[in-house]
N, C-alpha and C positions, 0 to 999 in steps of 0.2 A: 676161633679166629675170625670167622664170619661175623659173629656178634660184635666183636670189638670193632671191626671195620664199619659195621652199620652204625654203632655209637658214634664213632668219629665223624662219618658222613653226616649223620643227623646233627651233631653238634656244630659242624661247619655250616650246615644249611640255616640253622637257627641263628648262628653268629652273623651270617651274611645278611639275614633279614632282621637283625637287631631284636631278637626274641629271647628273653630270659626265662627260665623256668626254675621254680622253687618249690619245696616241699616244707609245709609248716604244721606244727601242732597247735590245735585251737585251744591253747592255755593262755594265761594272762599275759605271758611274755611273747606269745605268738612266735614260739621258738622255731628257729630255722633248722630243719633236719638235713636239708641238702639244697644245693643250687648249682646251676650249670655255669660254665665259664662266662657265657655271655652276660648273665646277671652281674657277676662281679665286674666285668668290663663296663657295663652300663653305669654302675654306681661308682666306678673308679677305684675301688679297693680290691686288693688281693684277697684270696680266701683266708689267708692267715691274719691279714689285718682285720678283716671283718670279725673273725673269731675273738681276736684280742681286744678290740675296741668295743664291740657290741655284744660279746658273749653269746652270739647266735640268737640275740633277741631283736626281733623286728620292732618292738615297743621302743627300744633304745635307738635303733637305727632311724626311726621316723621322727625323732625328736626335733629334727630341723623344720619338719612340716606337721606340727601337731594337729592343726585343723584337718589336713588331708588324712592323717591316720584316724582321727575320731570318725571322720565321714566313712572311711574304710571299714572301721570296726562296726559301725551301725548297719552298714550294708551286709556284712558277713553275718552278724547275729540275726538280722531280720531274714536272711535266705535260710540259715540253719534252722531258725524256729518254724519256718514255713516249709521245711523239708524239701527246699529246692535243690536240684542237683548242682546248679551253677549260679554264679553271680558275676557281675562285671561293673566296672566303674573307670572314670577317668581320674587320675590324681598325679601329684608330682612326686617323683622319686628322688630322694636326696642323693647328691653326687658329692664326691670328695672335693673339698676346697670351698664348699658353701653354696654351690649353684644347685639347681633342680633340673630335672629332666621330665618332660610331660610324657606319661605312658597311658596306655590302655592296659587294665588289669582284668584278666578272666580267671576265676577261681572255680575249681571243680572239687566236691566233696568226695573223698575216697571211702570205700567200705571199711577199710582197715582201721584199727585203732591201736594205739600204744598206751599200755597201762590204763586202758579205758578212755583215753583222750583222742577225740577224732582227729583225722588228718585230712588237710587240704592241699591240693596241688594248685599252684598259681602261675599263670603265663603272663609275663610282662612284655608288652609290645611298644617299642620306641615310636611315638607318634610326633615327636618334636618337629620334624621336617614337615610332616603332613599338617600339623596345627599352625606352624608358621605360614605354609602356603595358604591355609585357609583364612588365617588372620589377614594375610596380605590381600586375598581376594575380597574379604569383606571390607578392608579399608579402601581397596580400589572401587568396590561397589559403592561405598559411601561417597567417595570422591566423585565418582562419575554421577551418582544421583544428585549430589550437591551441584555439580556443574550444570546438569540438566535443569535442576530447579532455578538455578541462577540465570541460566540462558532464557527459560521461560519467564522469569520476573523481568529480565532485562528487555525482552520483547514487549512485555505488557507496559513497561515504563516508557519505551520508545513510542508505542501506540498512543500513550496518553499525551505525548509531545505533539503528535501529528493530528490529533482530532480537533485541535483548536489553534487559532493564531494568537490567542490571548494567554501569554505565559502566566499571568497572575491566576488564571482560572484553573490551571492544572498543577501548579508547582507544589502547593500544599499536599495534594493527593500523591504526587510523584515522590516527594521527600518521605511521606508516610510509608509508601510501599518499600522504599530503600531501606529506611530505618528498622522497620519491623522485620523485613526478611533477614537483615543482617544482625538482628537483636541487639541493635545499638539504642543508646539513650537519646541521641540527637543526631539529626541529618540537616545539612544546611548548604547554602550557596553563598560565597563571598565574591564580589566583583571588585577588580583592582582598577584604580584610576588616579592619576597624578600623585603617585606616591602614597595613596591611601587605600585602605581595603574597607569595604562595607558589607555587612551581613544583610543581604537583600531577601533572602527566603530562608524559612526555618521550620523544622518540625521537631517536637519534643515528645518522648514517650510519657506515660502516666507517671505523675509524681516528680517529673523533671522540670524545673523552672526555666522559662525562656531567657536566653542571653542576648537576643537580638537587639534590644534597645541599648545595651552597653557595648555593642560591637559595631559602632559606626565611626567613621573617620579615624580609624585605627592606623597608626604608623606601620607602613609595610615592613619596617625594620624589625618588628616583632616576629617576623616570619625568618629572622636571620638563620636559624637552624636548618630550614628547608627552602629558603629564598631562591638559591641557585637552582634547586631542583625544579621548583615551580616555574622559574623563568625559562628553563630548558624544556618544559613540558614533561617532566618526569614525575612518576608517582612518589608519594611520601608515606612512610609508615613508622610510627613510633609505638611499638607494643608496650613499653613501660615508661611512662612520663617521668618517674622517679630518676631515671638514669640520666636526664639531661639537667638536673637540678643544679649541679655545680658548674657545668660547662655553659649553660645558657639560662642563668637565674631569672632574667626578666620574662623570657618566654615561658619558663616553668611556672613563675608566679601566676601569669594570665591563665595558664591552663589549669593549674591546681586550684585556684580560687573558683573555677567553674566545675570542680570535681571531675576533671577529666584525667582518666588513667591511661587510656590509650587512645590513638587517633590515627585515621587513615584519610589521605587526601589525594584527589586526582585533578590536575590542572585542566582548565577550559581554554583551549587555544584557538586563536583566529589569526589567519595570515602569519604563521610562525611566531606569534606572540601571545604569551599568557595573559588573558583578560580576567581571570578569576579562578575559582576551584570549587569542586564539589566535595564535601567531607562527611565524615561520620565520627562521633565520639563514642568511645567504649563499646565497640562491636564485639561479637563473639570472636574468640581466637581463631577459628577457622577462616574467618573473612579478612583477618589481618594479613593472611598469607596468600589471598586470592583477590587480585585487583580487577579482574576482567569485567565485572559487572560495573564498578564505578568508572573504569576507563572507557568502556563503550558508552555509558550514559553521559559522561562528560563530552565525548566527541559529539553525539546528537544534541546535547544541550548547547554546544557551540553553534551548531547549524541552526538551532531553534532561536538562539539569541541573535544570530546574524539575520535570520528571517524576520524576527521582530523589529530589529533595527530598520531593515528595508521597509517592512510595513509602516513603521512609524514615519519614515521619510516620505513614503508614497502618500500617506494620509496627510502629512504636513503639506506636501506638494499639491495635494487635491484642493487644499483650502487657503494656501498662502502663495503669494508672489514671490518667486525666488529673488528677484532683483531688489525689491524694495522692503520686503518683510511684511507688508500689509496683506490683508485678505485679498483673494483674488475673485474672478467673476463667479466660480462655483459657489463660493461661501456667500457672495452677494445675493445670488438668486435663492439660495437656501434660506438666508436671513429675511430676504424680502418676503418670502412665502409665509414665514413664521410671524413676522410683524403685521402682515396685512389683516386688518380688522380689530387690532387690539385697541383698547380704550386708554392710550397713554399719549402724552405729548411727544412729538417727534420733530426734531431739527434735521433738515436734509441739505447737504452742501454738495454741489457738482462743480469739479474744478478740472479744466482741460489746460494742459501745457501748451502755451503759445509758441509756434514756430518750431516744433520738435523736428519735423521733417528737414527744415533748413539747417538745423543744428547737426542732424545726422549726416545730411549730404555734405556739409562743408567742414564740419569739425569732427565728424566721425561718431560712430555709434557708442564708442567708450565715453566720449563726452556727453552724448545724449543719455547714456545711462546715468551719468553723474548727475545731470539736471533732474531726471525722474527720481533718483534717490533723495536728491535735496528736497524736492516738492513733497515726497512722502514724509520726509523727517519734519518739515514745516507743519504739515497736518497733524502729525503724531503729537508734536509739541503743543500746538494750539488746542486740539481736541483729544486730550489724554484720556478722556473717559468715553470717547465715541468709538464706534466701529468703522475703521477706514478700509476701503476696498479700491483696488486698481482693476477696473473692469474692462479696460482696453489698453491700446498702446500708449496713449497720452491721457487717458481719462481717469479720474478718481472720484469716488462718491463717499460721503461720509454720513453715517446715521448717528444721531445723538438722542438717546432715549431719556424721557423723564425730565428734561430741562425746560425751564419756562422761556417764553418767547424773548423777554428782555435780555436775560443772560445769554441766550443763543445769539442774538443780534450783536451783542458785545463781543462774543468769541469770533464771529464772522468779520467784525471790524478789525480785530487783532490779526485774523488771517490776511486780510487784504493788505494791511500795513507790512506784515512780514513778506508777503510776495513783492510789494513795492520796494522793499529794502533789500531784497535778495539780488545779488550781482548776476546770478546764472538763470535762476528759474523764474520766469514770467508765466502767469497762468490767468486764464479767464475763469471767473467764479460766479456761479449762480446759487441762490439759496432760497429756502422757503421754510416756514415753520407751521405745523398743524397741530391741533389740540388732540386729535385722534389719528389713528392709522387707517381709517376708512379710505378705501380708494387711493391707496398709496402710490400706485403706478402713476395716476394723474398727477400727483403732487410731485413726483420725481420728474415727469415731463416738464412741469411748470419750472422747476429749478434748472432743467436743462435749457429751456427757452431763455431764462434769464442769463445763463452762461453764455449762450450764442450772442446775445446783444452785447455782453461785455467783450467777447472775442471780435466782434465786428469793429468796435471802437478801437481795439488794439491794432487791427490792420489798417484802419484809416489813418491812425498815428504813425504807422510804420510802413509807408507806401513802397520802400525799397526791398521789402521782404521778397525773396524768390519764391515764396510759397505759391504765389500766383504769377503767371506771366502777363496777365491783363489786370490791371489795378484800377480800371475806371470805376467810378462809383456805381454805375449802372449794373455792372456784373457783381460788385460786392454787395449790392442791395438784394440780389437774389438770395443771399443767406438768410434773409428775413422770410419767414414761411409765408406771410400774407402777400408779400412781393412775388414770391415764387408761385404761389397758387394763382395769383391774378395773371402772371405770364403764361401759365399753363392754360388757363381759360381763354386767354386772348390768342392762343395757338402761336406763341412766339417760339415754341420748341417743336421741332420737326424731326420724324424719324427718317433717316437715310438707311438704305440697305446696300451692303457689299456682298457680291455673289461669292460662293464657294463652289469649285468645280473639281471633277476628277481629271485624270490625265488624257481622257478623250474630250475634254473640255465640255463635258455635260454638266448641268447644273446639279449640285447635290445639297444646296442649302443656301442660307444667307445670314449675315449677322446685322442685327439692328444697332445703329449708331445714331447718337442724338446731335442735332445742330440747333443753335440759338440765333434768332433774328432779333437784334436790338431795335430800339425805337427808330433809328435811321434806315433800318433794312439791312444793315451789315450783317453778314453771316459770321458768326462767332464759333470757333471750333471748340470742342469739348475740353481740350487741355487748359482752356482759358477760364472755364467756369466750374468744372467738375471739382477741382480741389477746394474752391470756395464753398461749394455745397457740402462736401464731405466735412470740412472744418466745422461748418455750422450744423451739421448733422441733419440737414434737410435733403440730403440726396435721395433719401427713400421715396420721396413724392415723385422724384424724376424717374427713378428706376421703375416704380410701379406704373408710371405714366407710359413708359416705353413698352412694358409688358403688356398693358392694356391695348396699346396701339397694335401690337403684333397679334394678339388674340383677335382683335376687331378685323384686322387685315386678313388673316387666315379664314375668319368666318365669311367674310365677303367673297374671298376667292372661291370657297366652297359653294357659296350660293350661286355664283355666277358660272359654276362649272369649270373653273380653272384647275390645272393641275397644282396640287398642294406640294410645297417643298419645306423642309425643316428650316425654322428660323430661330436664331440664338439671340439671348438678351443678357447683357452683362448686369451683375448685381454687385453694388459696393459692399465692403466689409461691414459698414455701419448698418446697411439694410439687413444683411445676413444675421446680424446679432439682435434684431428685433425679436422680442419675445413671441409676437404673433406673425412672424414673417410668413410661415406656411399658410396660416389662416387667412391672410390678406392675399396671397397668391391664389389660393383656392376660391376665395370670394370673386375675385376678378375673372378667373377662368370660368366660373359657373355662370357668368353672365353671357358667355359665349359658347361654351361646350364644345370647343374644337378638339380633334383627336390629340391627345397629349404627346404622341410620338412625334409631333411636328413642333413642339416647344422644347427648346434646349436652353437650360440655365448655365450661363457661363460664369466661372469663378476664377479670379486671378490667382495663379499658384504663388507668385512671388511676394505676396503680402505677408510680411513677418508677423504682422499683428494677429494673424489667425493662427492659432496653435493647431497642431495635428488633430488633437483629440476633438476640438470643436469642429474643425473643418470636416473631418470623417463623419461626426455625428450629424451635421447639417446635410451632408451629401446623402447619407443613409436615409434621412427623413424625406428629402426631395425625391430620391429614387423610389421610395415606397409609395409616393403619391403618383408615380407613373411618368414623371418628366425625365427627359434625357439630360445628362450631365457633361459639361465640357470643362477642361481646365485650360485657361487662357494664359498666353505669354509664358509658357513653360520654357525655362532656361534663360529667362531674362536676367535674373540676378543669381539665383541658386535653384537647384532641382531637388525636389522632395521625393525621392524614390519610395518612401514609405507609402505614399498615395496609391502607388501601383499595387501594393500588397493588400491594403486595407480598405480602399474605397472602390465602389462599383462605378467606374467611369465608362463613358460611352465614347468620348472623343478627347484626344490630347492635341492641343494646338501649340505647335513649336513657334517660339517668338521670332520675330523678323531679324533679331540681332544674329541669328544663326545663319542667315543668308549672307552675311558680309564675307566677301572673298570666298564664296563657297567652291567655286571652280578651281581655286589654287590651294585650298586647305583640305588635305587629305584626312586630317583628323576629325574635322567637322563632318565629312562624309561618312567616316567609319562610325562616329557617334550617332548620326541620324539612321544609319543602317541598323545599328543595334537597337535603337528606340523602336524602329519600325518592327523588328522581330519581337521584342517585348510586348508592343502593343497588340500585335496579332495573335500572340500566344495568350493574351488576356482578353481576346475578343473585343479589342478597342480599335478605333480607326485613328490615324494620325494625319492631321491637316497642318500644312505649313503656311504661316503667315509671311507677308512682305515679299512675295515672289514678284520680281520685276523684269527679269531678262529671260530670254530663250535659253541661255546656257544653264541657268538655275533650274528652269523647267525640265530640261533633259536630264539633268543630273538626278533630280528628285524622282523622276519617272523611273530611272534605272535603279534607284534605291527602293522602289516598290512603295513609295508614299501612297496614301489613299486619296488625297486631295490637296488643294492649294487655294490661296486667298491672296490678292495682291494686285498692284497696278497693271501687272502684265495681262491680266484677265479684265479687270475694271476697278475703277475707284468707287468709294461710297456714293451712291446716287439716290435722288428722290425716288419714292415709291412708284410714281407714275412712270418714270423712265425704266425703272426695274421691271415693271409689269410688261412694258412694251418689248424689251429686250429678251426676257427670260421666262415670263409666265404666260403660257399659251392657253387658249381655249381647249377643253377636252375634245 
């Protein structure tokens, strides 16, 4: 009774563990002598069915899996020959209905024999679930390993895009990395524009011919099968191109002729709009189901393309004038340097638009821009083989290389006729031709001088121009360099000084201002002759004259033992643009060697012809030489806050227009208070110009301004009077 219970318990335990046990004869039929219930349950047959169907023959039973049975026989025979006590193997156990069960088989040779035939006991363990789990784990491991490799490759591809700003330099390698990793035959980029798609980059594996030449200006409708997906920024996958033959025959034909069997695409999106796509042809099946790599790279490619577009625009803006489309001053200086010294003929044209300031003041800057654009168009039409530059607000230069003198002169004649015939654009023209590019700067100066003479003729013929408030011929003649130099030599120009004081009315500096005495002794104010000199580009001689007078004055004060005070000198935009501006400044200073902290260079902030980049660059160079820098007339027309951030300023001078109705204008007071705080935070001082009343003085003092300048303190006065009133002996 106890033995029966033990057998039942054992059978139950074996059943629960899905372990079958069989006893076999080692004959040809591998006859089954006995099997437990679990074995029959595992194979799906009852004991009776097994006897009837297979006649207790394992050979017949394993007919469904003959390879497994052959393998099993070899293992058993080998173990028996080698007198091993046991053997084991994995094989498939046939199951009723035609399926199989993966099992682990352990055989043990018994000592008993039946009719001289050995007996073996075999234990069958169901490992189906375990094998399934193992297989799932292996698949998951492969998936994770693939994902890891894909992530590493994606990072490598992204790194490629960020080591260079030149897409062309890395795209071939990038597509090669993608194509080889995905085991594809081809990787490529298409860009979409104006209803067409163009294959702009391509990589092909060995033995695959390029299709790039034939994939240009293709109708985007060929993408009909996935057009909506691309436009919506969704990925596209076609595992089997044959499936679209009937529904999209045109697209199928395009793909089929290129031997494309499968395709994967990921759109390149900018500003919620697809601008192209990156794709691979005939990748390995695993990559058809995983878009993460292509999707990530397409995103960063979008960023790279946007960066490329931005760099292209910045490069274009570095060398081209936005308004007229001709080259700008940067390109002019670059080409000038490259041309200098070359042994080729060169024609030079210098053209300045007449009366542009009048046009801007009376007709508006939009109309002024139209005049500039028309002037550039005339130059481009006449000198279609020349290099045209806009080097200033109203100045153009043309270089014509390799043209003989007679032909060049004929072109200049055509230009003059075109300017005469223009209803809007009137320009002064100077020109010169040289057989070589030796000392090209001097040749440009010559052309410049001829242009000035032409401009003087214009203003003599147009006396009603508001460009000058004094149009007498004496002032106009100052535009002639020789006349100006003679006037300077004859001491017709005189430096006046206007004091700057703090709010204790102590002297903190002075501003040098120029006055002109004509032949009758009449004192002429700068607003009557400065515009003429600027227009003729002779203003630089007067600017450097004023600077030298200030250096000489400070040197004398020092020698006489007087207390030194900083003096500021205004410089015109045309003087600042001189290639050797700082060199000339240093040459003059070197003759007097006064402490540079007493020399302040004033630059007018409201001059729109000086772009930020140039203004900041020249300020940095002046500052490096040790001079102080002051921004004059701040707030007169517009305020350039970028200068606060990028330029190392010492003084900000607030324009006199801010003083209008100051005592009643709370907004003006708040603005000045804010500017004072900004200046102090940036270690700058704020000086207010045009202070004329005690009320203005008191308000500015309360706002914590650093100093003032204006008629309340004193008007501009001759140097001798300034010395008597403000410069004392030590």
